[in-house]
C-alpha positions, -999 to 999 in steps of 0.1 A, spaced: 256 574 50 237 596 76 202 581 83 171 603 87 157 613 117 122 592 119 104 569 146 129 552 167 124 515 152 128 528 119 157 549 125 175 516 139 165 497 106 180 526 85 211 527 108 215 487 106 210 493 67 237 520 66 260 498 87 254 469 63 261 488 30 295 499 47 302 462 54 292 452 19 314 479 3 343 464 23 349 492 46 356 468 72 374 434 63 361 401 76 369 394 113 376 430 117 364 452 146 339 477 141 345 515 155 330 521 188 294 535 191 310 570 200 325 573 168 296 553 145 269 575 163 281 609 147 288 588 113 253 578 113 235 607 125 219 586 155 225 583 192 245 557 208 213 535 220 200 537 181 237 523 172 234 494 199 201 483 184 212 486 149 242 460 159 219 438 175 197 436 145 228 428 122 239 406 149 207 388 146 211 386 108 248 369 115 266 398 99 282 410 132 293 397 164 292 413 199 323 400 221 321 405 257 348 431 267 363 432 231 338 451 208 320 442 177 335 423 149 324 417 115 316 379 107 299 379 73 300 404 46 264 398 40 233 385 60 230 347 51 196 341 30 168 329 52 164 291 56 127 289 45 139 307 14 167 281 6 144 254 13 115 267 -12 138 272 -39 156 238 -34 147 205 -55 131 179 -33 161 157 -42 183 179 -24 157 185 6 156 147 10 196 143 7 196 168 39 167 149 56 185 115 49 218 133 64 198 147 97 174 121 104 195 91 101 218 107 124 187 115 146 175 82 147 207 69 160 207 92 188 173 88 196 183 49 202 205 61 228 189 91 242 151 83 241 134 82 273 104 61 284 79 90 276 92 96 240 91 60 233 56 61 243 52 91 221 69 73 190 46 44 196 13 64 196 26 82 166 34 48 146 -2 40 155 -18 70 145 3 66 111 -11 33 108 -44 42 116 -43 73 87 -67 62 59 -90 91 51 -73 115 32 -37 117 17 -31 151 35 -41 132 67 -17 104 58 13 128 50 7 148 83 8 117 105 39 104 84 55 138 94 44 138 131 60 101 135 94 115 117 94 147 140 90 122 171 120 106 164 141 137 158 128 153 193 138 121 207 175 128 197 175 159 221 190 183 196 175 214 190 191 222 157 181 190 141 143 199 154 146 234 138 161 221 107 135 194 102 105 218 109 120 239 80 118 209 56 80 201 67 62 225 43 83 217 10 81 179 15 44 177 25 37 195 -10 57 167 -28 45 140 -8 8 150 -12 13 153 -50 31 118 -54 5 101 -32 -25 115 -54 -5 104 -85 -2 68 -72 -33 55 -60 -23 22 -56 4 31 -31 13 4 -8 8 20 28 15 -15 43 45 -18 29 57 16 37 45 11 74 67 -19 81 101 2 80 88 27 105 74 -4 129 112 -16 124 127 18 132 107 22 165 118 -13 177 156 -4 170 149 27 192 130 6 218 160 -19 218 188 13 220 204 -4 186 217 30 172 235 12 144 201 -4 132 178 29 137 202 48 115 203 23 90 167 19 89 161 55 88 186 61 59 169 32 36 138 41 42 147 80 32 167 69 2 139 49 -10 114 77 -7 141 101 -25 141 75 -55 104 77 -59 101 117 -55 134 129 -68 
């Protein structure tokens, strides 16, 4: 497949699409090295700089990997689905099961890694959550801010990114649940969060992890 001569950005997009089509067609096996720029350029009808840009785009999508001094290798035969699309389609039970796995581990890590400043942030978030008695949306948002502060204190960027990816899906379900349950006991719900901050403050990783898991498991039983 030869790409058309159009604008530079579109040309790189077309070259990336052409390469992806060939990778999907199994022209190169998983783990196989791609031909060099001087070979791919004429095949695609573009210059070497456009080939490099096309490869960068495919690398960003997790299809190929450029290895210093070794060349470019196929590491996936199709781009992974975008994370936010996966989360939007998932059931709330699936999302919460993943949150349990991430946040229980994050709580344990936070107990060992939190700084004094992060502990202060956690306590402020806890207080804001306790004071939130205006709207359902405000309550859910302050709860989310608290849980995010726990994850941040774990000092793991991947956990933070994954947590942020869950927020829109969980927020919608939490708001729906609380609107259907006007008698929801917020005081009882707040107690596990107080205990979690205490465990993190005491650097008790096992207790922090157990408390986080128990709370989110209870939430899954109500939402799932």
